[in-house]
Each structure stands twice: as C-alpha cells, then as structure tokens.
FIKOLZA-1660 file (N, C-alpha, C; in steps of 0.1 Angstrom, whole numbers, plus 5000, padded with zeros to 4 digits):
% residues 74
   i   px   py   pz ch aa at
   1 4927 9883 8874  A  X  N
   1 4940 9884 8881  A  X CA
   1 4943 9871 8886  A  X  C
   2 4954 9866 8885  A  X  N
   2 4959 9850 8891  A  X CA
   2 4959 9850 8902  A  X  C
   3 4956 9843 8910  A  X  N
   3 4958 9837 8923  A  X CA
   3 4975 9830 8924  A  X  C
   4 4981 9833 8935  A  X  N
   4 4995 9827 8934  A  X CA
   4 4989 9813 8938  A  X  C
   5 4998 9802 8933  A  X  N
   5 4998 9787 8937  A  X CA
   5 5006 9783 8951  A  X  C
   6 4997 9780 8961  A  X  N
   6 5008 9777 8975  A  X CA
   6 4999 9767 8985  A  X  C
   7 5011 9759 8991  A  X  N
   7 5003 9749 8995  A  X CA
   7 5011 9747 9011  A  X  C
   8 5008 9738 9018  A  X  N
   8 5014 9736 9035  A  X CA
   8 5025 9736 9034  A  X  C
   9 5034 9744 9042  A  X  N
   9 5047 9743 9043  A  X CA
   9 5057 9755 9036  A  X  C
  10 5050 9759 9026  A  X  N
  10 5055 9770 9016  A  X CA
  10 5056 9785 9024  A  X  C
  11 5065 9789 9020  A  X  N
  11 5071 9803 9028  A  X CA
  11 5068 9813 9020  A  X  C
  12 5059 9821 9023  A  X  N
  12 5052 9833 9010  A  X CA
  12 5057 9846 9017  A  X  C
  13 5059 9854 9007  A  X  N
  13 5061 9868 9013  A  X CA
  13 5052 9877 9010  A  X  C
  14 5048 9886 9023  A  X  N
  14 5038 9893 9020  A  X CA
  14 5043 9905 9016  A  X  C
  15 5034 9916 9016  A  X  N
  15 5033 9927 9009  A  X CA
  15 5036 9937 9021  A  X  C
  16 5034 9937 9031  A  X  N
  16 5036 9950 9041  A  X CA
  16 5047 9934 9052  A  X  C
  17 5052 9941 9062  A  X  N
  17 5064 9935 9069  A  X CA
  17 5055 9938 9082  A  X  C
  18 5058 9925 9089  A  X  N
  18 5053 9923 9108  A  X CA
  18 5062 9933 9113  A  X  C
  19 5054 9934 9125  A  X  N
  19 5058 9944 9134  A  X CA
  19 5074 9940 9137  A  X  C
  20 5077 9925 9136  A  X  N
  20 5088 9920 9140  A  X CA
  20 5099 9921 9133  A  X  C
  21 5097 9929 9118  A  X  N
  21 5109 9932 9110  A  X CA
  21 5107 9923 9097  A  X  C
  22 5100 9914 9096  A  X  N
  22 5102 9904 9085  A  X CA
  22 5085 9902 9079  A  X  C
  23 5093 9899 9066  A  X  N
  23 5077 9899 9057  A  X CA
  23 5075 9883 9051  A  X  C
  24 5079 9872 9057  A  X  N
  24 5081 9861 9052  A  X CA
  24 5072 9851 9065  A  X  C
  25 5063 9845 9058  A  X  N
  25 5057 9834 9067  A  X CA
  25 5054 9822 9057  A  X  C
  26 5053 9814 9069  A  X  N
  26 5052 9794 9064  A  X CA
  26 5035 9793 9066  A  X  C
  27 5031 9788 9053  A  X  N
  27 5019 9786 9055  A  X CA
  27 5017 9771 9063  A  X  C
  28 5008 9770 9073  A  X  N
  28 5005 9761 9082  A  X CA
  28 4994 9755 9082  A  X  C
  29 4983 9760 9075  A  X  N
  29 4970 9753 9073  A  X CA
  29 4966 9762 9063  A  X  C
  30 4955 9753 9053  A  X  N
  30 4949 9757 9040  A  X CA
  30 4935 9754 9040  A  X  C
  31 4928 9756 9032  A  X  N
  31 4913 9758 9034  A  X CA
  31 4904 9770 9031  A  X  C
  32 4896 9772 9034  A  X  N
  32 4886 9785 9032  A  X CA
  32 4893 9797 9040  A  X  C
  33 4898 9791 9051  A  X  N
  33 4909 9801 9054  A  X CA
  33 4922 9796 9058  A  X  C
  34 4931 9804 9057  A  X  N
  34 4949 9804 9058  A  X CA
  34 4954 9802 9067  A  X  C
  35 4960 9798 9076  A  X  N
  35 4970 9801 9088  A  X CA
  35 4986 9804 9086  A  X  C
  36 4991 9814 9091  A  X  N
  36 5003 9815 9085  A  X CA
  36 5012 9815 9098  A  X  C
  37 5026 9812 9101  A  X  N
  37 5035 9816 9112  A  X CA
  37 5045 9825 9103  A  X  C
  38 5048 9836 9114  A  X  N
  38 5054 9844 9112  A  X CA
  38 5069 9838 9115  A  X  C
  39 5081 9842 9103  A  X  N
  39 5092 9836 9104  A  X CA
  39 5102 9843 9114  A  X  C
  40 5100 9853 9117  A  X  N
  40 5105 9863 9129  A  X CA
  40 5106 9858 9140  A  X  C
  41 5090 9858 9143  A  X  N
  41 5087 9857 9157  A  X CA
  41 5079 9848 9162  A  X  C
  42 5073 9837 9154  A  X  N
  42 5067 9825 9155  A  X CA
  42 5051 9830 9158  A  X  C
  43 5046 9842 9154  A  X  N
  43 5031 9844 9157  A  X CA
  43 5026 9836 9145  A  X  C
  44 5013 9834 9151  A  X  N
  44 5004 9829 9142  A  X CA
  44 4994 9837 9138  A  X  C
  45 4989 9838 9123  A  X  N
  45 4979 9843 9122  A  X CA
  45 4968 9840 9114  A  X  C
  46 4954 9840 9113  A  X  N
  46 4945 9833 9105  A  X CA
  46 4938 9845 9097  A  X  C
  47 4937 9842 9083  A  X  N
  47 4929 9851 9074  A  X CA
  47 4919 9842 9063  A  X  C
  48 4910 9847 9060  A  X  N
  48 4902 9842 9050  A  X CA
  48 4914 9844 9038  A  X  C
  49 4908 9832 9029  A  X  N
  49 4916 9832 9015  A  X CA
  49 4918 9843 9008  A  X  C
  50 4908 9851 9005  A  X  N
  50 4911 9859 8995  A  X CA
  50 4916 9871 9000  A  X  C
  51 4914 9873 9013  A  X  N
  51 4926 9886 9021  A  X CA
  51 4941 9879 9018  A  X  C
  52 4941 9869 9024  A  X  N
  52 4955 9863 9020  A  X CA
  52 4961 9863 9007  A  X  C
  53 4957 9862 8996  A  X  N
  53 4957 9860 8982  A  X CA
  53 4957 9876 8977  A  X  C
  54 4950 9885 8982  A  X  N
  54 4955 9895 8981  A  X CA
  54 4970 9904 8991  A  X  C
  55 4968 9896 9000  A  X  N
  55 4982 9903 9005  A  X CA
  55 4992 9896 9005  A  X  C
  56 4993 9885 8999  A  X  N
  56 5006 9873 8993  A  X CA
  56 5016 9879 8982  A  X  C
  57 5029 9882 8982  A  X  N
  57 5032 9891 8971  A  X CA
  57 5038 9879 8960  A  X  C
  58 5047 9866 8966  A  X  N
  58 5050 9853 8959  A  X CA
  58 5054 9842 8969  A  X  C
  59 5055 9833 8962  A  X  N
  59 5060 9823 8973  A  X CA
  59 5075 9819 8971  A  X  C
  60 5083 9823 8981  A  X  N
  60 5096 9824 8982  A  X CA
  60 5103 9812 8981  A  X  C
  61 5093 9801 8990  A  X  N
  61 5102 9786 8991  A  X CA
  61 5093 9780 8992  A  X  C
  62 5092 9767 8981  A  X  N
  62 5077 9755 8984  A  X CA
  62 5087 9746 8993  A  X  C
  63 5077 9739 8999  A  X  N
  63 5078 9728 9012  A  X CA
  63 5089 9717 9005  A  X  C
  64 5097 9717 9010  A  X  N
  64 5106 9705 9009  A  X CA
  64 5117 9711 9001  A  X  C
  65 5118 9720 8995  A  X  N
  65 5129 9726 8989  A  X CA
  65 5136 9733 8994  A  X  C
  66 5149 9731 8994  A  X  N
  66 5165 9739 8999  A  X CA
  66 5168 9752 8994  A  X  C
  67 5168 9758 8982  A  X  N
  67 5171 9772 8973  A  X CA
  67 5155 9777 8975  A  X  C
  68 5157 9791 8974  A  X  N
  68 5145 9801 8971  A  X CA
  68 5141 9799 8954  A  X  C
  69 5128 9800 8954  A  X  N
  69 5122 9801 8944  A  X CA
  69 5128 9811 8930  A  X  C
  70 5128 9808 8917  A  X  N
  70 5133 9821 8909  A  X CA
  70 5120 9831 8908  A  X  C
  71 5126 9839 8910  A  X  N
  71 5118 9858 8909  A  X CA
  71 5111 9857 8898  A  X  C
  72 5097 9860 8891  A  X  N
  72 5095 9860 8879  A  X CA
  72 5092 9876 8875  A  X  C
  73 5103 9885 8873  A  X  N
  73 5099 9899 8871  A  X CA
  73 5094 9907 8883  A  X  C
  74 5093 9902 8892  A  X  N
  74 5085 9914 8905  A  X CA
  74 5090 9927 8902  A  X  C
% end
C-alpha cells in the first residue's frame, strides 16, 4: 500500500464527510501526529499518522498551487 504524499498547507480530501458537509481539510501540522483544519467550519482535528493515511483519499491542492491537482483514476 502506497502512502499519499502530503505537506504543510496541502488540502486533502478525506474518505468521509465532516458533519458540516465538506470532506476537504487543510494540513496545519505534520510529524508523528497530523493536525488538520476543516475548510467548511474551521474545526481542528489531530490524529496519528497511520490513521490519517488510512482515512485520506487524495491531495486536492498542494500548498501554493492555484488549481486542483489532477486526479489519477480515482
């Protein structure tokens, strides 16, 4: 299983939607734990890296990019 490549400031699509209705989150801290902020309601969640990698679907936008990253056959 290949882990997704992500970095600080990347927008990540998660497998399940947040109760506010969006599935897009911004990575605000990396390390052994990952901290992400919901783009819909600004809720902040911290989880360990293996759990984050299991729940993340793909990187939608890299930090500093204007347009979304192309999808690779999802």
